[in-house]
N, C-alpha and C positions, 0 to 999 in steps of 0.2 A: 398508523402508529407514529409516523413522522410528518403528518400533514401540517403544512405551514412552516416547516423547517427548511433551511437552505444548507446545501453541502457543497464543498469543494473536494474533488477527488483527483489527485495528481496521477499521471500515468494511467489514465482511464480509457484510452482508445482501444485497448486490447487486454487480454489476460486477466490477472487478478483484479486490476483496477476497474476494468469494464464489468466484471462480475459484481464488484462492490457497488459501483454506480447503478447497475441494473436493479439490485435488491433495494437500495435506498430509494430509487425512483418508484419501485413497486409499493413501498411503504408511504409514499406521498411527498417525498422531499424534492424540492426544486434543486437543480444541479448546475455547477460549473464543471464541465469535463475538460481534461487537459491531456496532451500527449502529442507524439509525432505520428505521421502517416500521410497517406494520400488525402488531399483536401476533400475530394468527392466521397471517399469512404467515411471520413470523419463526419461530414455533413449528414450522410445517410444514417450513421449511428445516432447522432444528435436528434435528428427528426424522428427516428424510430422510438427512441426513449420517450420523447414528448407524446407521440401519438398513442403508443401502447399504454402508457401509465398516466396520462392526463396531467403531466407536470410540465414546468418550464425548464428548458435546458439551454445553456449557452456554452460556447467553447472558448477556451483560452489557449493560445499557443505558447504560453510562457515557458522559457527555458528555466528549469528548476534550479540550475546552478547559479542563476543571476538574481540577486536579492531584489533589484528594482522591478524585474519582471514578475517575481513571485508576489510582491506587494501589489502590483497592478492587477494580478489575478484575484487576490483577496478583495481588493477595492471593487472589481467587476462584480463579484458576488454580492457585495453590500449595495452597490448602485442598482443592480438588477432585481434583487429580492428583498432589500431592506435590512439584511443581517447576514452574518456568517455563523451558523449554529454548529456545523460539523465540518471539521477538516480532516480528511484522510490523506496522510502523507504516504503515498504508495510508490511513486516513481523511483525506479532504480535501474542500475546497469551492473553487468558482471564481466569479469575477465579472470582467467586462471593462468597462473604461472608460479614457479618457485619464488621464494623471497629474493634470492640473489639475482634472479633474472627478470624480476617484475619491472616492466617499463614505468619510468617516473610519470609519463603523461597519463598512463592508465590509472596509476595510483591517484593522481590529482583529480582525474575525472570521476572516479568512483567516490572518493571522499566528498567532492563538490556536490554531486547529485544525491548520493545515498545518505549522507550525514549533514552537510551544511544546508542542503535544500530543505531538510526537515526543520532545522532551526529557523531558516528564513520564513517558512510558512507559519510556524508557531508564533514567531515574533510579530508577524504582520496581523495574525488573527486574534491574538490574545486581547488587545485593547477593546476590540468590538465585543468579544465574548464576555469580558469582565463588566463592560458597561451595561450589557443586557442581563447579566446575572445567570447566564446559561451558555455552556459551550462544551463540545466534545472534540478533543484532539485524539485521533486514532492513528498511530504510527504503524506502518506495516514493516515489521522487522523480519526476522527469520530465525529458524533454529540456530543459525550461525550467529545470532546475537546472544546465544546461551552456551554454545559449544564451539569448538574449532574444527577445521578441516584443512588438509594440506592444499597448497596451491591457490588459496583464496584469501591471502593476507589482507588485501584492501577491503574486500567485502566483509570479512569477519570483523575487522577493526571498525568499519563503519556501522555494522549492525549491532555490535556491542555498545558502540557509542549512542545509538538510537535508544537502546534499552535504558542506559544511564540517563540520557537527556529526558526521557519520558518521566523518570522518577523525580528529577529536579522540577520539571514543569508541574507535576502533580503536587509536590510539596509547596511550591510557590502559589498555587491556585486553590489549595485546600480551603474549603469553606466558602468559596466564591460562586459555586454553582458550575464551575468548569472542572472537567476531569481530563486526564491524559493517560492513555494506556497503549501498550504495544501488542499487536498480534504477531505471533512468531510461526509462520507456516513452515512445514517440512516440504516434501514433494507435493506440488500442486499440478494438476494436469492442465497445462496451458499450451498454446502453440509453440512456445520456445522449448518446453520440455518435450513435446511431441517430436520436435526436430532432433533432440538428443537421442530419443528412443530410436528414431529412424536411422540415425548415424550408427548407433550400436548394432542394430539389426543388419545394416549393410556391411559394416566393418567385420562382423563376426559370422555373417552368413546364417543368421537365425531369424525366426519369425518376429513380428512386432510384439506379439504376446510374450514371447520368451525374453525379448529385449526389455519390455516393461518390467517383467518380474526381476530381471537381473539388476535393473536400476533401483527398484524398490527394496529388494531383499537385503541389499548391502546396508541400508540405513533404517528403513521404515518397517517395523515389525508387523504392522497390520497388513502389509503387502497390498495396500490400496492407496490410490492417490486421494488427497483432499481435492476439493473443487473450488473454483473462484466463487461460486454461489454460497458455499459454506462460509467463506471469509466474509462475504457480504452480509449473511445472516448474523454472524457474530458482531460485525461492525454496527449493524442496525440495533442489536441488543445493547451494545455499549453506548449507543446514542440515546437510549430510552431512559425514562424516569426510573425504571427498575434497577438501572446500573449507576444510580447517582452516587453511591458510596463505593464504587469500584474505581480506584484510581491508583496510578503508579505501578500497575502490575504488568507482567509479560505473560501472555497466554499462548502456550504452544498449541498448534493444531497440526500434529505431526505423526499420528498413528503410532505413538509410543517411542519415537526416535530418541527424545531426550530423557525418557524414563530408563534407558539402558545404563 
């Protein structure tokens, strides 16, 4: 479906980003993966994606909070594959605390990566996409881009900003062959969420299964986690010709969380 296309997926060495990168590779897209981690583990992931899916994969260690590094990552995609057709802005960090006690350095870091980093990526990719007459910018937002939660002031502010930014990009690129949309996941089963489940289980002396249900039942009516692969399949669809007239929308994948 995406054979001959090239994609940049930020924060793709684990979790949702890796799930998206894997699905895009399985559809034939060449990739620039990005993120932090052990060099050997990242190289193993890069090599496995190439070998398993028969595509080309390169790695960028760009710090998404730094515009020059983000531009270099986009340029790497163009120099490696001839174009940047798909940009998935997935990289993100989290920290929880009340508004009055929220550390300023944590606020600045979350806004820099979760919001400004999305802008840096789009700004660098758009000239290439417009010149080609094709482009897909897919921003990974959150249900917290649509609703609020306590103790997540920076994250909620950033994700609301991403939803709004996507609408502006969609309006500015309407009719050019470029689209911009936001995927808004609820609870997704990733290694980070698994750690939260294990912490609940240990803290309350309950089973992993009971801890999972406790986490889910509070917010997600389906009582089931979404998966990184499901995010990848949605990103692949949004990258396809079938989605050419879907732009400027925020799509929740949240088991009914935001329907309440």
